C-alpha positions in Angstrom: 24.6 10.2 -16.3 22.7 7.2 -17.7 19.9 9.2 -19.3 22.1 10.4 -22.2 24.9 12.5 -20.8 23.0 15.8 -20.5 26.3 17.8 -20.1 26.5 17.9 -23.9 22.8 18.2 -24.7 21.7 21.8 -25.3 24.9 23.5 -26.0 23.7 25.4 -29.0 20.9 27.0 -27.1 23.2 28.0 -24.3 25.4 29.9 -26.8 22.5 32.0 -28.1 23.0 35.7 -27.4 26.6 35.3 -26.2 29.3 37.4 -27.6 32.0 35.0 -28.8 35.5 36.3 -28.2 37.5 33.1 -28.6 36.1 30.0 -30.3 36.5 26.4 -29.0 39.2 24.3 -30.4 40.0 20.6 -30.4 43.3 21.3 -28.6 41.5 23.2 -25.9 38.9 20.4 -25.3 41.8 17.8 -25.2 43.7 19.8 -22.6 40.7 20.4 -20.4 39.6 16.7 -20.7 43.1 15.6 -19.6 43.0 18.0 -16.7 39.7 16.7 -15.4 40.6 13.1 -15.9 44.0 13.6 -14.1 42.3 15.5 -11.3 39.9 12.6 -10.8 42.8 10.1 -10.9 44.9 12.0 -8.4 42.0 12.4 -6.1 41.2 8.7 -6.3 44.8 7.7 -5.5 44.9 10.2 -2.6 41.6 8.8 -1.3 42.8 5.2 -1.6 46.0 6.0 0.4 44.2 8.2 2.9 41.5 5.7 3.7 44.0 2.9 3.9 45.6 4.5 6.9 42.3 4.8 8.7 40.5 2.3 10.8 37.5 1.9 8.5 35.4 0.0 11.0 36.1 2.4 13.9 35.3 5.4 11.7 32.6 3.7 9.6 29.8 6.2 10.4 32.2 9.1 9.6 33.2 7.6 6.3 29.7 6.8 5.2 28.5 10.3 6.1 31.4 11.7 4.1 30.6 9.6 1.1 26.9 10.4 1.3 27.6 14.1 1.5 30.1 13.8 -1.4 27.4 12.0 -3.5 24.8 14.7 -2.8 27.3 17.5 -3.6 28.4 15.8 -6.8 24.8 15.5 -7.9 24.3 19.2 -7.3 27.6 20.2 -8.9 26.8 18.1 -11.9 23.6 20.1 -12.6 25.4 23.4 -12.0 28.1 22.4 -14.5 25.5 21.3 -17.0 23.2 24.3 -16.8 25.7 27.1 -16.3 28.7 26.9 -18.7 30.3 29.9 -16.9 30.5 27.7 -13.8 31.6 24.4 -15.5 35.3 25.0 -14.9 35.0 25.3 -11.1 32.0 23.0 -10.6 33.4 20.4 -12.9 36.8 20.4 -11.2 35.2 20.0 -7.7 33.0 17.3 -9.2 36.1 15.5 -10.4 37.8 15.6 -7.0 34.7 14.3 -5.2 34.2 11.5 -7.7 37.8 10.6 -7.2 37.2 10.4 -3.5 34.4 8.0 -4.0 36.2 5.9 -6.6 39.3 5.7 -4.4 37.3 4.4 -1.4 35.5 1.9 -3.7 38.8 0.7 -5.0 40.1 0.2 -1.5 37.1 -1.8 -0.4 37.2 -3.9 -3.5 40.9 -4.6 -2.8 40.1 -5.6 0.7 37.6 -8.1 -0.7 40.3 -9.6 -2.8 39.5 -8.0 -6.2 42.4 -5.6 -6.4 43.4 -7.0 -9.8 39.9 -6.1 -11.2 40.5 -2.4 -10.2 43.5 -2.2 -12.5 41.8 -4.3 -15.2 38.8 -2.0 -15.2 41.2 1.0 -15.7 43.0 -0.6 -18.6 39.7 -1.7 -20.2 38.4 1.9 -19.9 41.5 3.3 -21.5 41.4 0.7 -24.2 37.8 1.2 -25.1 38.3 5.0 -25.2 41.2 4.5 -27.6 39.2 2.2 -29.9 36.2 4.6 -30.0 38.6 7.5 -30.8 39.9 5.5 -33.8 36.5 4.4 -35.0 35.2 7.9 -34.8 38.2 9.7 -36.3 38.5 7.3 -39.2 34.8 7.5 -40.0 34.3 3.7 -39.5 31.4 4.6 -37.3 29.4 7.7 -38.1 27.2 9.5 -35.6 24.0 10.8 -37.2 20.6 11.7 -35.9 19.4 8.1 -36.0 22.3 7.0 -33.9 21.7 9.7 -31.4 18.0 8.9 -31.1 18.8 5.2 -30.7 21.3 5.9 -27.9 19.0 8.1 -26.0 16.1 5.7 -26.3 18.4 2.8 -25.3 19.8 4.7 -22.3 16.3 5.7 -21.0 15.1 2.1 -21.6 18.0 0.7 -19.6 17.4 3.1 -16.8 13.7 2.1 -16.7 14.6 -1.6 -16.7 17.1 -1.2 -13.9 14.5 0.6 -11.8 12.0 -2.1 -12.4 14.5 -4.9 -11.6 15.5 -3.1 -8.4 11.8 -2.9 -7.3 11.3 -6.5 -8.2 14.4 -7.5 -6.2 13.1 -5.5 -3.2 9.7 -7.2 -3.3 11.5 -10.5 -3.5 13.5 -9.6 -0.5 17.0 -8.4 -0.2 19.3 -11.3 0.1 16.8 -13.6 -1.5 16.8 -15.3 -4.9 15.3 -12.3 -6.8 18.0 -10.0 -5.5 20.8 -12.4 -6.4 19.3 -13.0 -9.8 19.4 -9.3 -10.8 22.2 -7.9 -8.7 24.4 -10.9 -7.8 26.9 -12.6 -10.1 24.5 -14.7 -12.1 24.1 -14.8 -15.9 21.3 -12.3 -15.9 23.2 -9.8 -13.8 26.3 -10.2 -15.9 24.3 -9.8 -19.1 22.7 -6.6 -17.9 26.2 -5.4 -16.9 27.6 -6.2 -20.4 24.8 -4.2 -22.0 25.6 -1.2 -19.8 29.3 -1.4 -20.7 28.3 -1.4 -24.4 26.0 1.6 -23.9 28.7 3.5 -22.0 31.2 2.7 -24.7 28.9 4.0 -27.5 28.3 7.1 -25.4 31.9 8.1 -26.0 31.0 8.4 -29.7 28.3 10.9 -28.9 30.7 12.9 -26.7 33.2 13.0 -29.5 30.5 14.0 -32.0 29.3 16.8 -29.7 32.9 18.1 -29.5 33.1 18.2 -33.3 29.8 20.1 -33.4 31.1 22.6 -30.8 34.3 23.3 -32.7 32.7 23.4 -36.2 29.9 25.7 -35.0 32.5 28.1 -33.7 31.0 28.2 -30.2 32.5 30.2 -27.3 35.7 28.8 -25.7 33.9 28.2 -22.4 32.1 25.3 -24.0 35.4 23.4 -24.1 34.8 22.9 -20.4 31.2 21.7 -21.0 32.4 19.1 -23.6 35.3 17.9 -21.4 33.0 17.6 -18.4 30.6 15.5 -20.5 33.4 13.1 -21.5 34.5 12.8 -17.8 31.0 11.7 -16.8 31.0 9.0 -19.5 34.5 7.7 -18.6 33.6 7.4 -14.9 30.4 5.6 -15.8 32.3 3.2 -18.1 35.0 2.5 -15.5 32.5 1.7 -12.8 30.5 -0.6 -15.1 33.8 -2.5 -16.1 34.7 -2.8 -12.4 31.3 -4.3 -11.6 31.5 -6.7 -14.5 35.0 -7.9 -13.7 34.1 -8.4 -10.0 31.0 -10.4 -10.9 32.9 -12.6 -13.4 35.8 -13.1 -10.9 33.5 -14.0 -8.0 32.0 -16.8 -10.0 35.2 -18.8 -9.8 35.5 -18.4 -6.1 
């Protein structure tokens, strides 16, 4: 997800040699995007309610096993949806349900820790940023060209590398120690990194919208509507989780 949203990367090559019966439309992409987002949202709510009725501590191993299994499956499904447009509809839908499961549990845990307001704030912030990016892109205030794409991909790869290095440094410094808290706690450096990730995730929406435009204008097959919608879903989930981390870190500083 962080390395440039590959779900929208090689669409033109995938379409080579395919007989196009129906071409992709903006309306089709919009409907499929709404479907995937709603599926994730409904799954998250169901997960939140379902886990709230469970004794989390008594069933801790079961829940952790379920979440780990869900994470592995979503990783596999993500690649299936990316590499095989014919399977994106099914794989992307299951991916949305499983991501909703994880997000619902995360929201429940965050609420237990006293950050329930931040869950709602992150949701509103994600919706707001998406709306702003839609306006900026549709009005042409921000134009997505080859230079912007190269910058974004370079920045995303760079941030991934930096995060891996910081994680290794924190491990060497000792989990729970000063190094860990410096990079992954609620200090200025951790918040600063989080802000950069929020900005990158926000700008990633522009790339998603641009890819959608390219798909429609190139007259690609209608099945690529699912690929475009799935790519946007990945970005929105990433943006929401970054907002949630940021708001929790900021709120924890005042406690």
